[in-house]
C-alpha positions, 0 to 999 in steps of 0.5 A: 939346784942352788943356782936356781934357788940363789936366782929365785930368791934375787929376782922372783922373791917378794922382798927386794931390799930395804933403802935408807934415804937422806934429804939434802935438799931441804936443809940447804934450801932452808938456809938459803931463805934467810928471811925464813930462818927454818931448819929441816932435816929429814930422812926416809925408808922404803921396802921395794915389794914385788919389784914396783911397790915401796912402802915408805916411812919419812922422819924429819925435825923442822923449825925456826922463826918467821914473821908475818907481816910486822904484826905476828912473830913466830918461833917453833921446833917440832917433828913429823912423820909421813906413812904411804908408799909409791909405785913403779909404773913402767912396765918393762923391766920392773926388776931394774934398779932405777925406778919412776915413783909415784905416790901418796903420804899421810903426814903428821906434825907436832911442834911446840911454838911461841911468839908475839901477836901486835894488835891495836886497840883503841889507837894503842898498839900492843904487843901480845905474847902467845904459846901453843902446842900444835898437832897437824895432819895433812895428805900428799901426792908424790911423783919422782925417781931414783937411780942406782949410782953404784954398787958395793958387793950386796949394797948400792947406793942410790940418788933421786928427787920426789916432788909433793903436793900437799893438801892440809887437813887441819885448817883451824886458825892457829898463831903458828904460821908453819908446820914442820914437815908441811911448811907455811900454814896455807891450805895448799903447799909444794915441796921438793927432795933431793935424796942420796940413799943406800940399799941393803 
């Protein structure tokens, strides 16, 4: 009786664990892009439900300095958050720890930014300082995978990646040309994360 209850709780219960993931790709990529001089740090957490569903929350911090041509110079730092969920579409053996993941996210970011804007009036070049607090939001379609690489007693360690297609919802003109968690202030953007994770 006890064995059957234990087997049911592990294989047939709705909840199958929580995973904490650290993105190790973004700090490396951003530090290599010396032209942007942007820092980006991110952690994520998901819960596995009914073997296939992964409600997810992602938190991070990003900022730094960059320029757009010779006219606009930006400095800013802020936090961001994304919430959403993933689905494992594999129909065979969904109970396995490895998974393909497709999903959606809603992201939002707030930052304090300042810089200078070079303008020319009457043939005279002027340097105009600016400062603003920005709040932005966007949507994402994501796809990736996760693979169990080690298991220790009741915990496991994972690695995986996630590709992102992003669409900006707040498109009003602002001086800040970078959005934490999103990237350069374009209507659409791409992103890639590489995670190391711990499941408990």
